[in-house]
C-alpha positions as CSV (number, residue, x, y, z in Angstrom):
1,M,50.3,61.2,74.0
2,G,49.1,58.9,71.0
3,T,51.6,57.8,68.9
4,K,50.6,60.8,65.4
5,L,49.5,58.4,62.4
6,P,51.4,59.3,59.7
7,D,48.5,61.8,57.0
8,P,47.4,58.3,54.6
9,K,49.0,60.6,51.4
10,T,51.9,60.8,53.0
11,L,53.0,57.1,54.0
12,V,51.7,55.3,50.1
13,D,54.4,58.0,48.5
14,S,56.6,57.4,51.2
15,V,57.0,53.8,49.8
16,A,56.0,54.6,46.6
17,D,59.0,56.6,46.6
18,G,61.3,54.2,49.2
19,V,60.6,51.6,45.9
20,V,61.3,53.4,43.3
21,E,64.8,54.5,45.2
22,A,64.9,50.4,45.4
23,A,64.4,50.0,41.7
24,E,66.8,53.0,40.9
25,A,70.1,50.2,43.2
26,P,71.5,48.9,39.2
27,A,70.8,52.2,37.8
28,R,73.2,53.5,40.3
29,I,75.2,50.4,40.7
30,A,76.1,50.2,36.9
31,K,76.3,54.3,35.8
32,N,79.2,54.2,39.7
33,V,80.2,50.3,36.9
34,A,80.6,52.9,34.3
35,T,82.3,55.5,35.8
36,V,85.2,53.4,36.7
37,A,85.3,51.5,33.9
38,D,85.8,54.3,31.8
39,S,88.7,55.5,33.4
40,F,90.4,52.0,33.5
41,A,90.2,52.6,29.5
42,G,91.5,56.3,29.2
43,E,94.9,55.0,31.3
44,M,95.5,52.0,30.4
45,K,94.9,53.7,26.9
46,A,97.5,56.1,28.0
47,N,100.1,52.7,29.5
48,M,99.3,50.9,26.1
49,D,100.2,54.7,23.6
50,D,103.3,54.5,26.1
51,F,104.5,51.9,25.0
52,K,103.2,52.1,21.1
53,A,105.6,55.7,21.0
54,R,108.9,53.5,23.4
55,M,108.6,50.8,21.7
56,P,111.5,49.2,20.1
57,D,113.9,52.2,20.5
58,D,113.6,52.1,24.9
59,L,113.0,48.6,25.5
60,S,112.3,49.0,29.2
61,V,108.8,50.3,28.4
62,I,108.5,46.7,28.9
63,P,108.7,46.2,32.0
64,D,107.7,49.4,33.0
65,A,104.2,48.7,30.9
66,A,103.9,45.3,32.1
67,I,103.5,46.5,36.1
68,K,101.4,49.5,34.6
69,A,99.1,47.6,33.5
70,V,98.7,45.0,36.7
71,G,98.4,48.2,39.0
72,Q,95.8,49.9,36.0
73,T,93.9,46.9,37.0
74,T,94.7,46.2,40.0
75,K,92.9,48.8,41.1
76,A,90.4,49.5,38.4
77,G,89.2,46.4,40.4
78,L,89.6,47.1,43.5
79,G,87.3,50.2,42.5
80,M,83.4,48.3,40.5
81,F,84.0,47.1,44.2
82,E,83.6,49.9,45.7
83,A,81.1,51.7,43.0
84,F,79.0,48.2,44.2
85,G,79.0,49.8,47.6
86,K,78.1,53.2,47.3
87,G,75.3,52.4,44.4
88,V,73.9,50.7,47.3
89,M,74.7,52.3,50.1
90,D,73.4,55.2,47.9
91,T,69.5,52.9,47.4
92,L,69.9,52.6,50.9
93,E,70.3,56.3,52.2
94,G,67.8,57.0,49.8
95,I,65.0,53.7,51.3
96,K,65.7,55.6,54.8
97,G,64.9,58.8,53.8
98,Q,61.5,57.7,52.8
99,I,61.3,55.9,55.8
100,Q,62.1,58.5,58.2
101,R,60.0,61.0,55.9
102,V,56.4,58.7,57.4
103,L,58.1,58.4,61.5
């Protein structure tokens, strides 16, 4: 008939775990952003290595490298937003799980 209250130990544990989930948000976001930055660095390094290898014999490398650099930078910029959003969403999902645990 009435609403069953959760066990106090479970409630305290769930609240504590929810706080930990929130505290881990910066680490999740940083890890995601670092993955994007590492990928960007690798792509940019490969682009510059190709530029150095083809210069001065192949001048078409100049626009080619420039276009690749713009594309890689744009991709990385969008990836940073996605990485941030994923970190936030993962954190909210963890907090939501803790709330559902006591309901």
